[in-house]
C-alpha positions as CSV (number, residue, x, y, z in Angstrom):
1,M,-10.9,13.0,5.8
2,R,-9.9,9.4,5.4
3,I,-6.1,8.8,5.4
4,F,-3.4,6.3,5.3
5,I,0.4,6.3,5.2
6,G,2.1,4.5,2.4
7,I,4.8,4.2,-0.3
8,G,4.1,5.4,-3.8
9,L,5.6,3.3,-6.6
10,S,7.5,4.2,-9.8
11,T,5.7,4.3,-13.1
12,K,7.8,1.3,-14.2
13,T,6.7,-0.8,-11.2
14,K,3.1,0.3,-11.7
15,E,3.3,-0.8,-15.3
16,N,4.6,-4.2,-14.3
17,L,2.0,-4.6,-11.6
18,Y,-0.7,-3.6,-14.1
19,E,0.5,-6.3,-16.6
20,L,0.6,-8.8,-13.8
21,Q,-2.9,-7.8,-12.7
22,R,-4.3,-8.1,-16.2
23,N,-2.8,-11.6,-16.5
24,W,-4.2,-12.8,-13.2
25,L,-7.7,-11.3,-13.9
26,R,-8.1,-13.3,-17.1
27,F,-9.0,-16.3,-14.8
28,V,-11.7,-14.6,-12.7
29,S,-15.5,-14.3,-13.1
30,K,-15.7,-11.3,-10.7
31,K,-13.2,-8.6,-9.8
32,N,-12.6,-5.1,-8.4
33,P,-9.1,-4.3,-9.8
34,T,-6.9,-1.6,-8.2
35,L,-6.6,1.3,-10.6
36,F,-3.1,2.0,-12.1
37,D,-2.7,5.3,-10.2
38,N,-3.7,3.7,-6.9
39,F,-1.0,1.1,-6.8
40,H,1.0,1.6,-3.5
41,L,2.3,-0.2,-0.4
42,T,0.3,0.7,2.7
43,L,2.4,1.2,5.8
44,Q,-0.4,2.2,8.2
45,F,-4.1,2.8,7.6
46,I,-5.5,5.5,9.9
47,G,-9.0,6.3,8.9
48,E,-11.1,9.5,9.5
49,V,-9.2,12.4,10.9
50,S,-9.7,16.1,11.3
51,E,-7.4,18.8,9.8
52,R,-5.9,19.3,13.2
53,E,-5.2,15.6,13.7
54,L,-3.7,15.4,10.2
55,N,-1.3,18.3,11.0
56,K,-0.3,16.5,14.3
57,I,0.4,13.3,12.4
58,A,2.4,15.1,9.8
59,D,4.5,16.9,12.4
60,K,5.3,13.7,14.3
61,L,6.1,11.8,11.1
62,E,8.5,14.6,10.1
63,E,10.3,14.2,13.4
64,S,10.3,10.4,13.4
65,L,11.4,10.0,9.8
66,A,14.1,12.7,9.7
67,D,17.0,10.2,10.1
68,V,15.6,7.4,8.1
69,S,17.6,6.5,5.0
70,S,16.2,5.4,1.6
71,F,16.4,1.8,0.7
72,S,15.2,-0.7,-1.9
73,I,12.7,-3.5,-1.8
74,K,12.0,-6.4,-4.1
75,I,8.5,-7.2,-5.2
76,G,8.7,-10.9,-6.1
77,D,5.7,-12.7,-4.7
78,V,2.1,-13.0,-5.7
79,G,-0.8,-14.6,-3.9
80,S,-4.3,-14.2,-2.7
81,F,-6.3,-14.5,0.5
82,I,-9.9,-15.1,1.2
83,R,-12.0,-12.1,2.4
84,G,-15.6,-13.1,2.9
85,S,-17.0,-14.9,-0.2
86,S,-14.2,-13.6,-2.5
87,E,-10.4,-13.2,-2.6
88,V,-7.9,-10.4,-2.6
89,I,-5.0,-10.7,-5.0
90,W,-1.7,-9.2,-3.9
91,A,2.0,-8.7,-4.9
92,G,4.3,-9.2,-1.9
93,V,7.7,-8.0,-0.9
94,T,10.5,-10.7,-0.8
95,D,13.5,-8.5,0.0
96,G,13.5,-5.5,2.3
97,K,10.7,-6.7,4.6
98,E,12.8,-6.0,7.7
99,K,13.4,-2.4,6.7
100,L,9.7,-2.0,6.0
101,K,8.8,-3.5,9.3
102,H,11.3,-1.1,11.0
103,L,9.7,1.8,9.2
104,H,6.3,0.6,10.2
105,R,7.3,0.5,13.9
106,R,8.7,4.1,13.6
107,I,5.4,5.2,12.2
108,I,3.4,3.5,14.9
109,E,5.6,5.1,17.6
110,A,5.0,8.6,15.9
111,L,1.3,8.0,15.8
112,E,1.2,7.0,19.5
113,Q,2.6,10.4,20.3
114,T,-0.6,12.0,19.0
115,D,-4.2,11.8,20.2
116,V,-5.3,10.2,16.9
117,V,-7.2,7.0,17.2
118,F,-6.0,4.2,14.9
119,R,-6.1,0.5,14.9
120,K,-2.8,-1.5,15.1
121,Q,-2.8,-4.5,12.8
122,R,-0.2,-7.1,11.9
123,F,1.9,-5.6,9.2
124,T,2.5,-7.7,6.1
125,P,4.0,-5.6,3.3
126,H,2.0,-6.1,0.0
127,I,0.4,-4.3,-2.9
128,T,-3.2,-5.0,-3.5
129,L,-3.9,-5.9,-7.2
130,A,-7.6,-6.6,-6.9
131,R,-10.4,-7.1,-4.4
132,E,-13.7,-9.0,-4.6
133,V,-12.1,-11.6,-6.9
134,I,-13.9,-14.9,-7.7
135,F,-11.7,-17.2,-9.6
136,D,-13.0,-19.4,-12.5
137,D,-12.6,-23.2,-12.1
138,Q,-9.8,-23.2,-14.7
139,V,-6.4,-24.4,-13.9
140,R,-4.3,-21.3,-13.4
141,Q,-0.8,-20.8,-15.0
142,L,-0.3,-17.4,-13.3
143,P,2.7,-15.2,-13.9
144,L,4.9,-13.8,-11.1
145,I,6.8,-10.6,-10.7
146,N,10.4,-9.6,-10.0
147,E,10.7,-5.9,-9.5
148,I,13.1,-3.7,-7.5
149,E,11.6,-0.5,-6.1
150,S,13.5,2.3,-4.4
151,V,11.8,3.6,-1.3
152,K,12.7,7.3,-1.1
153,T,9.5,8.9,0.0
154,I,6.8,8.2,2.6
155,T,3.4,9.7,1.8
156,I,0.2,10.5,3.7
157,Y,-2.6,9.8,1.3
158,R,-6.2,10.9,1.3
159,S,-8.6,8.1,0.3
160,H,-11.8,9.5,-1.3
161,R,-14.3,9.0,-4.1
162,P,-14.6,11.9,-6.5
163,N,-17.3,11.0,-9.1
164,G,-17.7,7.6,-7.3
165,Q,-14.2,6.4,-8.2
166,L,-11.8,5.4,-5.4
167,T,-8.8,7.8,-5.5
168,Y,-5.7,8.1,-3.4
169,T,-4.4,11.6,-3.3
170,P,-1.0,12.5,-1.8
171,I,-1.3,15.1,0.9
172,Y,2.2,15.1,2.6
173,D,5.5,13.7,1.4
174,F,8.4,12.9,3.6
175,I,11.7,12.5,1.7
176,L,14.1,9.9,3.2
177,L,17.8,10.5,3.4
């Protein structure tokens, strides 16, 4: 199964992200928007794992996250970056980045104690709003976001496509102090 570790978002934050996404996507000719239920903040993508590897990851994360306290982040930035011939639109974290980076390091250290193969990448906390975006040539007056989100749970998600639709299903939750 294909997995990643991330932070789920409150319904209120998802609603605000959805509205932001709708406004931004008015100015595009092509898009692949993130579904409402799939809004999240990825801490570490892992990829394909066996059931045995998944259990090892869960055990190590449970150990590693046992003394981590909950905290808040502010989502207050929006931007895009080029990927191939299109762009990815994202909402970024403006406050709480250092806590997220510390959490990311703890997760990497836990994963390194398993035999699971994963790729380390530079960690830039963000929430993907849409992929495969091609903007129109119009001048954009694009809205921003200013949302506070409490980080109380870290989740291992399964990424799969039932009926051809990308879906992120929570498998394990780790409650922070």
